[in-house]
FIFI-980522 format. One record per residue (C-alpha): residue in one letter; chain; residue number from 1; x, y, z. Coordinates in Angstrom, 2 decimals, always signed. Last residue first. Example, Ala and Ser with C-alpha at 12.3 -4.5 7.8 and 13.67 -1.06 7.14 Angstrom:
<pts>
+-----+-------+-----+---------+---------+---------+
| res | chain |   n |       X |       Y |       Z |
+-----+-------+-----+---------+---------+---------+
|   S |     A |   2 |  +13.67 |   -1.06 |   +7.14 |
|   A |     A |   1 |  +12.30 |   -4.50 |   +7.80 |
+-----+-------+-----+---------+---------+---------+
</pts>
This chain:
<pts>
+-----+-------+-----+---------+---------+---------+
| res | chain |   n |       X |       Y |       Z |
+-----+-------+-----+---------+---------+---------+
|   A |     A | 275 |  +18.03 |  +57.18 |  +18.13 |
|   A |     A | 274 |  +19.35 |  +56.54 |  +14.65 |
|   M |     A | 273 |  +22.94 |  +57.01 |  +16.38 |
|   A |     A | 272 |  +22.36 |  +54.26 |  +18.84 |
|   V |     A | 271 |  +20.66 |  +52.07 |  +16.46 |
|   P |     A | 270 |  +23.91 |  +52.05 |  +14.00 |
|   L |     A | 269 |  +22.58 |  +53.99 |  +10.95 |
|   N |     A | 268 |  +20.98 |  +52.11 |   +8.12 |
|   D |     A | 267 |  +17.61 |  +53.11 |   +8.44 |
|   F |     A | 266 |  +18.47 |  +56.84 |   +8.84 |
|   Y |     A | 265 |  +20.35 |  +56.93 |   +5.66 |
|   T |     A | 264 |  +18.19 |  +54.86 |   +3.43 |
|   Q |     A | 263 |  +15.08 |  +56.09 |   +4.45 |
|   D |     A | 262 |  +16.31 |  +59.99 |   +4.25 |
|   P |     A | 261 |  +17.86 |  +59.36 |   +0.75 |
|   T |     A | 260 |  +14.37 |  +57.97 |   -0.19 |
|   R |     A | 259 |  +13.69 |  +54.33 |   -1.44 |
|   A |     A | 258 |  +12.92 |  +53.08 |   -4.82 |
|   A |     A | 257 |  +15.56 |  +50.43 |   -4.57 |
|   L |     A | 256 |  +18.28 |  +52.95 |   -3.79 |
|   S |     A | 255 |  +19.63 |  +53.59 |   -7.32 |
|   S |     A | 254 |  +15.86 |  +53.80 |   -8.50 |
|   H |     A | 253 |  +15.52 |  +56.94 |   -5.97 |
|   P |     A | 252 |  +12.38 |  +57.94 |   -4.55 |
|   R |     A | 251 |  +11.60 |  +61.38 |   -3.70 |
|   R |     A | 250 |   +9.90 |  +61.97 |   -0.51 |
|   S |     A | 249 |  +12.27 |  +62.94 |   +2.09 |
|   N |     A | 248 |  +15.72 |  +63.77 |   +0.88 |
|   Y |     A | 247 |  +14.90 |  +65.29 |   -2.77 |
|   F |     A | 246 |  +11.49 |  +66.74 |   -1.27 |
|   T |     A | 245 |  +13.40 |  +68.51 |   +1.45 |
|   L |     A | 244 |  +15.79 |  +69.41 |   -1.60 |
|   Y |     A | 243 |  +13.02 |  +71.10 |   -3.74 |
|   R |     A | 242 |  +11.90 |  +73.00 |   -0.88 |
|   G |     A | 241 |  +15.34 |  +74.42 |   -0.17 |
|   I |     A | 240 |  +15.75 |  +75.05 |   -3.84 |
|   S |     A | 239 |  +12.71 |  +77.10 |   -3.90 |
|   A |     A | 238 |  +13.76 |  +79.24 |   -0.77 |
|   R |     A | 237 |  +17.06 |  +79.85 |   -2.12 |
|   A |     A | 236 |  +16.31 |  +80.88 |   -5.34 |
|   E |     A | 235 |  +13.52 |  +83.17 |   -4.05 |
|   S |     A | 234 |  +16.14 |  +84.67 |   -1.67 |
|   V |     A | 233 |  +18.56 |  +85.10 |   -4.52 |
|   A |     A | 232 |  +16.14 |  +87.01 |   -6.39 |
|   G |     A | 231 |  +13.78 |  +86.77 |   -9.24 |
|   Y |     A | 230 |  +14.28 |  +83.17 |   -9.89 |
|   A |     A | 229 |  +13.24 |  +81.82 |  -13.38 |
|   H |     A | 228 |  +11.86 |  +78.30 |  -12.81 |
|   L |     A | 227 |  +11.47 |  +75.14 |  -14.45 |
|   Y |     A | 226 |  +15.35 |  +74.91 |  -15.33 |
|   V |     A | 225 |  +16.15 |  +74.87 |  -11.72 |
|   E |     A | 224 |  +13.81 |  +72.40 |  -10.08 |
|   E |     A | 223 |  +13.29 |  +68.94 |  -11.69 |
|   Y |     A | 222 |  +15.98 |  +69.21 |  -14.68 |
|   K |     A | 221 |  +18.77 |  +71.21 |  -12.57 |
|   V |     A | 220 |  +18.23 |  +69.74 |   -9.02 |
|   S |     A | 219 |  +18.22 |  +66.24 |  -10.53 |
|   R |     A | 218 |  +20.97 |  +66.81 |  -13.02 |
|   W |     A | 217 |  +23.04 |  +68.45 |   -9.86 |
|   L |     A | 216 |  +22.48 |  +65.25 |   -7.63 |
|   R |     A | 215 |  +24.03 |  +62.95 |  -10.35 |
|   E |     A | 214 |  +27.15 |  +65.08 |  -10.43 |
|   V |     A | 213 |  +26.99 |  +64.83 |   -6.67 |
|   I |     A | 212 |  +27.19 |  +60.86 |   -6.81 |
|   V |     A | 211 |  +29.63 |  +60.93 |   -9.72 |
|   N |     A | 210 |  +32.50 |  +62.43 |   -7.69 |
|   D |     A | 209 |  +35.35 |  +60.28 |   -9.06 |
|   R |     A | 208 |  +33.57 |  +59.71 |  -12.18 |
|   W |     A | 207 |  +33.71 |  +63.07 |  -13.26 |
|   A |     A | 206 |  +37.49 |  +62.95 |  -13.50 |
|   G |     A | 205 |  +38.65 |  +66.50 |  -14.53 |
|   R |     A | 204 |  +41.94 |  +66.09 |  -12.32 |
|   G |     A | 203 |  +41.65 |  +63.44 |  -10.29 |
|   D |     A | 202 |  +38.95 |  +63.59 |   -7.48 |
|   M |     A | 201 |  +40.21 |  +64.77 |   -3.90 |
|   S |     A | 200 |  +40.16 |  +62.42 |   -0.87 |
|   I |     A | 199 |  +40.62 |  +63.92 |   +2.81 |
|   A |     A | 198 |  +40.39 |  +61.47 |   +5.71 |
|   I |     A | 197 |  +38.72 |  +63.18 |   +8.61 |
|   E |     A | 196 |  +40.49 |  +64.11 |  +11.71 |
|   E |     A | 195 |  +37.79 |  +66.34 |  +12.87 |
|   R |     A | 194 |  +40.52 |  +69.53 |  +12.76 |
|   L |     A | 193 |  +41.85 |  +67.89 |   +9.50 |
|   L |     A | 192 |  +38.37 |  +68.22 |   +8.15 |
|   V |     A | 191 |  +38.10 |  +71.88 |   +9.21 |
|   G |     A | 190 |  +41.58 |  +72.88 |   +8.00 |
|   T |     A | 189 |  +40.69 |  +71.73 |   +4.65 |
|   F |     A | 188 |  +37.93 |  +73.90 |   +4.44 |
|   A |     A | 187 |  +39.99 |  +77.31 |   +5.68 |
|   V |     A | 186 |  +43.24 |  +75.86 |   +4.14 |
|   S |     A | 185 |  +41.81 |  +76.05 |   +0.80 |
|   T |     A | 184 |  +41.82 |  +72.70 |   -1.50 |
|   F |     A | 183 |  +37.82 |  +72.90 |   -1.18 |
|   Q |     A | 182 |  +37.34 |  +76.52 |   -2.20 |
|   S |     A | 181 |  +40.38 |  +76.15 |   -4.70 |
|   G |     A | 180 |  +38.42 |  +73.25 |   -6.57 |
|   Q |     A | 179 |  +40.30 |  +70.12 |   -6.72 |
|   D |     A | 178 |  +37.26 |  +68.06 |   -6.65 |
|   T |     A | 177 |  +36.11 |  +66.71 |   -3.07 |
|   N |     A | 176 |  +35.72 |  +63.60 |   -1.04 |
|   F |     A | 175 |  +35.43 |  +63.35 |   +2.86 |
|   I |     A | 174 |  +36.17 |  +60.23 |   +4.40 |
|   E |     A | 173 |  +35.28 |  +58.40 |   +7.68 |
|   P |     A | 172 |  +32.43 |  +60.77 |   +7.94 |
|   K |     A | 171 |  +31.17 |  +63.14 |  +10.78 |
|   G |     A | 170 |  +28.58 |  +63.85 |  +13.14 |
|   F |     A | 169 |  +25.23 |  +64.25 |  +11.51 |
|   R |     A | 168 |  +23.87 |  +67.78 |  +12.67 |
|   A |     A | 167 |  +27.05 |  +69.44 |  +13.68 |
|   L |     A | 166 |  +29.32 |  +67.94 |  +11.02 |
|   A |     A | 165 |  +26.47 |  +69.18 |   +8.32 |
|   E |     A | 164 |  +26.45 |  +72.48 |   +9.68 |
|   E |     A | 163 |  +30.33 |  +72.85 |   +9.56 |
|   L |     A | 162 |  +30.50 |  +71.74 |   +6.29 |
|   A |     A | 161 |  +27.75 |  +74.13 |   +4.88 |
|   E |     A | 160 |  +29.48 |  +77.14 |   +6.61 |
|   V |     A | 159 |  +32.74 |  +75.79 |   +5.27 |
|   C |     A | 158 |  +31.30 |  +75.76 |   +1.63 |
|   F |     A | 157 |  +30.04 |  +79.37 |   +2.20 |
|   D |     A | 156 |  +33.36 |  +80.57 |   +3.20 |
|   A |     A | 155 |  +35.43 |  +79.42 |   +0.15 |
|   E |     A | 154 |  +34.74 |  +82.76 |   -1.99 |
|   M |     A | 153 |  +32.94 |  +81.86 |   -5.02 |
|   S |     A | 152 |  +30.48 |  +84.51 |   -5.05 |
|   I |     A | 151 |  +26.55 |  +85.05 |   -5.02 |
|   S |     A | 150 |  +26.07 |  +82.25 |   -2.70 |
|   V |     A | 149 |  +23.57 |  +79.39 |   -1.83 |
|   R |     A | 148 |  +24.32 |  +76.60 |   +0.97 |
|   W |     A | 147 |  +23.70 |  +73.20 |   +1.54 |
|   A |     A | 146 |  +23.43 |  +70.48 |   +4.18 |
|   L |     A | 145 |  +23.21 |  +66.80 |   +4.87 |
|   V |     A | 144 |  +22.09 |  +65.91 |   +1.28 |
|   K |     A | 143 |  +20.99 |  +62.22 |   +1.35 |
|   R |     A | 142 |  +22.48 |  +60.09 |   -1.66 |
|   S |     A | 141 |  +22.40 |  +57.28 |   +0.83 |
|   F |     A | 140 |  +25.98 |  +56.00 |   +0.28 |
|   W |     A | 139 |  +27.58 |  +58.95 |   -0.79 |
|   D |     A | 138 |  +26.23 |  +61.12 |   +1.89 |
|   V |     A | 137 |  +26.10 |  +64.56 |   +0.27 |
|   I |     A | 136 |  +27.34 |  +68.18 |   +1.18 |
|   A |     A | 135 |  +25.98 |  +70.55 |   -1.02 |
|   V |     A | 134 |  +27.10 |  +73.96 |   -2.61 |
|   L |     A | 133 |  +24.97 |  +76.20 |   -4.72 |
|   Y |     A | 132 |  +26.26 |  +79.29 |   -6.72 |
|   V |     A | 131 |  +24.08 |  +82.05 |   -7.94 |
|   F |     A | 130 |  +22.86 |  +83.68 |  -11.13 |
|   G |     A | 129 |  +21.59 |  +86.93 |  -12.90 |
|   K |     A | 128 |  +18.45 |  +88.13 |  -13.98 |
|   A |     A | 127 |  +15.77 |  +85.39 |  -14.40 |
|   M |     A | 126 |  +18.51 |  +82.89 |  -12.36 |
|   P |     A | 125 |  +20.67 |  +80.43 |  -13.18 |
|   I |     A | 124 |  +22.09 |  +78.17 |  -10.67 |
|   Y |     A | 123 |  +26.10 |  +77.12 |  -11.29 |
|   S |     A | 122 |  +27.02 |  +74.30 |   -9.03 |
|   I |     A | 121 |  +29.55 |  +73.59 |   -6.29 |
|   D |     A | 120 |  +30.59 |  +70.20 |   -4.95 |
|   T |     A | 119 |  +30.62 |  +67.80 |   -1.96 |
|   A |     A | 118 |  +31.10 |  +64.28 |   -0.71 |
|   W |     A | 117 |  +30.51 |  +62.17 |   +2.32 |
|   V |     A | 116 |  +31.89 |  +58.90 |   +2.85 |
|   Q |     A | 115 |  +31.38 |  +56.34 |   +5.57 |
|   N |     A | 114 |  +28.72 |  +58.30 |   +7.12 |
|   P |     A | 113 |  +25.95 |  +56.09 |   +5.87 |
|   R |     A | 112 |  +27.11 |  +52.49 |   +4.99 |
|   V |     A | 111 |  +28.56 |  +50.38 |   +1.93 |
|   I |     A | 110 |  +30.75 |  +52.07 |   +0.20 |
|   A |     A | 109 |  +32.98 |  +49.11 |   -1.31 |
|   L |     A | 108 |  +36.24 |  +51.20 |   -2.10 |
|   K |     A | 107 |  +37.71 |  +50.15 |   -5.79 |
|   R |     A | 106 |  +38.90 |  +54.00 |   -6.15 |
|   L |     A | 105 |  +37.55 |  +55.88 |   -3.34 |
|   L |     A | 104 |  +40.90 |  +57.30 |   -1.86 |
|   Y |     A | 103 |  +41.64 |  +59.87 |   -4.25 |
|   P |     A | 102 |  +44.98 |  +61.64 |   -3.26 |
|   Y |     A | 101 |  +45.38 |  +65.24 |   -1.56 |
|   I |     A | 100 |  +46.20 |  +68.30 |   -3.24 |
|   K |     A |  99 |  +47.92 |  +70.95 |   -0.70 |
|   H |     A |  98 |  +46.82 |  +74.75 |   -1.15 |
|   G |     A |  97 |  +49.57 |  +77.04 |   +0.54 |
|   P |     A |  96 |  +49.76 |  +78.64 |   -2.83 |
|   A |     A |  95 |  +47.17 |  +77.67 |   -5.01 |
|   P |     A |  94 |  +47.59 |  +74.12 |   -6.59 |
|   K |     A |  93 |  +49.68 |  +73.53 |   -9.78 |
|   S |     A |  92 |  +47.93 |  +71.79 |  -12.89 |
|   T |     A |  91 |  +49.60 |  +69.08 |  -14.97 |
|   N |     A |  90 |  +47.38 |  +66.30 |  -13.70 |
|   P |     A |  89 |  +47.21 |  +64.28 |  -16.71 |
|   R |     A |  88 |  +43.90 |  +63.92 |  -18.34 |
|   R |     A |  87 |  +40.75 |  +62.05 |  -17.55 |
|   Y |     A |  86 |  +37.26 |  +63.86 |  -18.84 |
|   I |     A |  85 |  +35.15 |  +66.59 |  -17.57 |
|   A |     A |  84 |  +35.25 |  +69.84 |  -19.67 |
|   E |     A |  83 |  +35.29 |  +72.57 |  -17.07 |
|   I |     A |  82 |  +32.72 |  +74.32 |  -15.11 |
|   A |     A |  81 |  +32.85 |  +77.28 |  -12.41 |
|   M |     A |  80 |  +30.29 |  +79.48 |  -14.17 |
|   K |     A |  79 |  +32.79 |  +82.37 |  -14.44 |
|   K |     A |  78 |  +35.24 |  +80.06 |  -15.84 |
|   M |     A |  77 |  +32.77 |  +78.62 |  -18.33 |
|   L |     A |  76 |  +31.97 |  +82.05 |  -19.33 |
|   T |     A |  75 |  +35.44 |  +83.37 |  -20.15 |
|   A |     A |  74 |  +36.07 |  +79.59 |  -22.21 |
|   V |     A |  73 |  +33.12 |  +80.69 |  -23.84 |
|   H |     A |  72 |  +34.26 |  +84.16 |  -25.19 |
|   L |     A |  71 |  +37.74 |  +82.56 |  -25.98 |
|   R |     A |  70 |  +36.07 |  +79.97 |  -28.13 |
|   G |     A |  69 |  +34.08 |  +82.95 |  -30.02 |
|   I |     A |  68 |  +30.53 |  +83.17 |  -30.10 |
|   E |     A |  67 |  +27.68 |  +83.41 |  -32.94 |
|   I |     A |  66 |  +24.54 |  +81.55 |  -31.63 |
|   G |     A |  65 |  +22.62 |  +80.25 |  -34.57 |
|   E |     A |  64 |  +22.00 |  +76.99 |  -32.78 |
|   Q |     A |  63 |  +24.90 |  +75.24 |  -34.69 |
|   R |     A |  62 |  +27.26 |  +78.28 |  -33.74 |
|   L |     A |  61 |  +26.23 |  +76.95 |  -29.70 |
|   L |     A |  60 |  +27.34 |  +73.55 |  -30.68 |
|   D |     A |  59 |  +30.66 |  +74.94 |  -32.32 |
|   R |     A |  58 |  +31.22 |  +77.09 |  -29.43 |
|   L |     A |  57 |  +30.60 |  +74.00 |  -26.72 |
|   M |     A |  56 |  +32.90 |  +72.01 |  -28.79 |
|   R |     A |  55 |  +35.62 |  +74.60 |  -28.47 |
|   S |     A |  54 |  +35.16 |  +75.43 |  -24.99 |
|   G |     A |  53 |  +35.29 |  +71.69 |  -23.89 |
|   A |     A |  52 |  +32.67 |  +69.30 |  -24.17 |
|   F |     A |  51 |  +33.18 |  +66.12 |  -22.03 |
|   P |     A |  50 |  +30.33 |  +66.85 |  -19.84 |
|   F |     A |  49 |  +27.55 |  +66.85 |  -23.05 |
|   E |     A |  48 |  +24.03 |  +66.79 |  -21.48 |
|   L |     A |  47 |  +24.84 |  +68.66 |  -18.19 |
|   H |     A |  46 |  +27.27 |  +70.95 |  -19.96 |
|   L |     A |  45 |  +24.76 |  +71.80 |  -22.86 |
|   E |     A |  44 |  +22.40 |  +72.95 |  -20.13 |
|   D |     A |  43 |  +24.90 |  +75.23 |  -18.51 |
|   I |     A |  42 |  +25.97 |  +76.42 |  -21.60 |
|   R |     A |  41 |  +22.64 |  +77.35 |  -22.75 |
|   R |     A |  40 |  +21.96 |  +79.47 |  -19.34 |
|   M |     A |  39 |  +25.45 |  +80.90 |  -19.81 |
|   I |     A |  38 |  +24.43 |  +81.84 |  -23.28 |
|   A |     A |  37 |  +21.42 |  +83.61 |  -21.67 |
|   L |     A |  36 |  +23.47 |  +85.37 |  -19.07 |
|   D |     A |  35 |  +25.69 |  +86.49 |  -21.53 |
|   A |     A |  34 |  +22.75 |  +88.16 |  -23.85 |
|   A |     A |  33 |  +21.38 |  +89.82 |  -20.74 |
|   S |     A |  32 |  +24.87 |  +91.16 |  -19.78 |
|   A |     A |  31 |  +26.67 |  +89.86 |  -16.97 |
|   P |     A |  30 |  +26.84 |  +92.24 |  -13.95 |
|   R |     A |  29 |  +30.16 |  +92.86 |  -12.23 |
|   P |     A |  28 |  +29.81 |  +91.18 |   -8.67 |
|   L |     A |  27 |  +29.64 |  +93.33 |   -5.58 |
|   Y |     A |  26 |  +30.99 |  +91.32 |   -2.73 |
|   Y |     A |  25 |  +30.10 |  +92.48 |   +0.53 |
|   V |     A |  24 |  +27.12 |  +90.47 |   +1.18 |
|   S |     A |  23 |  +29.23 |  +87.52 |   -0.38 |
|   G |     A |  22 |  +31.21 |  +87.26 |   +2.67 |
|   R |     A |  21 |  +28.60 |  +86.81 |   +5.17 |
|   S |     A |  20 |  +27.62 |  +83.62 |   +3.34 |
|   V |     A |  19 |  +24.17 |  +83.41 |   +1.91 |
|   G |     A |  18 |  +21.28 |  +81.48 |   +3.15 |
|   L |     A |  17 |  +18.56 |  +84.22 |   +3.83 |
|   A |     A |  16 |  +18.50 |  +83.92 |   +7.37 |
|   Q |     A |  15 |  +21.95 |  +83.66 |   +8.01 |
|   A |     A |  14 |  +22.62 |  +86.76 |   +5.73 |
|   Q |     A |  13 |  +20.34 |  +88.85 |   +7.76 |
|   R |     A |  12 |  +21.98 |  +87.51 |  +10.96 |
|   A |     A |  11 |  +25.30 |  +88.64 |   +9.78 |
|   V |     A |  10 |  +23.95 |  +91.81 |   +8.52 |
|   S |     A |   9 |  +22.79 |  +92.81 |  +12.09 |
|   L |     A |   8 |  +19.31 |  +92.94 |  +12.53 |
|   G |     A |   7 |  +18.01 |  +96.66 |  +13.41 |
|   H |     A |   6 |  +17.96 |  +97.20 |   +9.90 |
|   S |     A |   5 |  +19.85 | +100.01 |   +8.10 |
|   R |     A |   4 |  +22.31 |  +97.66 |   +6.41 |
|   D |     A |   3 |  +19.21 |  +95.90 |   +4.69 |
|   I |     A |   2 |  +20.13 |  +93.03 |   +2.82 |
|   M |     A |   1 |  +17.18 |  +91.60 |   +0.23 |
+-----+-------+-----+---------+---------+---------+
</pts>
């Protein structure tokens, strides 16, 4: 994948592969084949039962003959960056220097492109490992504006996707995220503050607060990821890229009256911007 002896710089190779520069130097501890199989199944169960915590997932896995303890499930969930999704009191504390912003979308009518953008990170299983996918989505049209694949959970690949979306599509009035450390980081929120974009953050564990991206993940997983066993990060990136192009430009959406995200986004832009 990355060849440090190649004449092309490591940064340019990382850019060509669609991975963040920081992840090139990250050496993750490999998961066992057994753990990878369990993580794949946890990912599927999480999509089906997003409210299931480590105890319920343990019991669901045991029903399928997989003997595993709750703490092991919790460890794998943390590695996958998933948690049970349900409304609960926000008793968590942000990381040092990380500010949590209020949720701004409650009862807000979202009626045009670039009014609200949203983002999230999802676990992507491969044949012998896994990666993380971040996407920047226009809430009104469901259009994926930018995305990145990374082998680590550092904030830089999220910042790179955000910068690309801003460069290509202008800026939204409001940007909504969850309370993940990547999105509360100074590096990420600093870009939004620089562009004078209002920052909105989901309530802790409230899946409906970012439901548009959650729906995207269901489509990506069931229509692309679960149908393939990616052999390398480059293969995952290329295949996911092809799917997201299809998702934006050809896949009809029932919530958009059978139109595509591209049609809905560009047809509703002000004339000057659309041109």
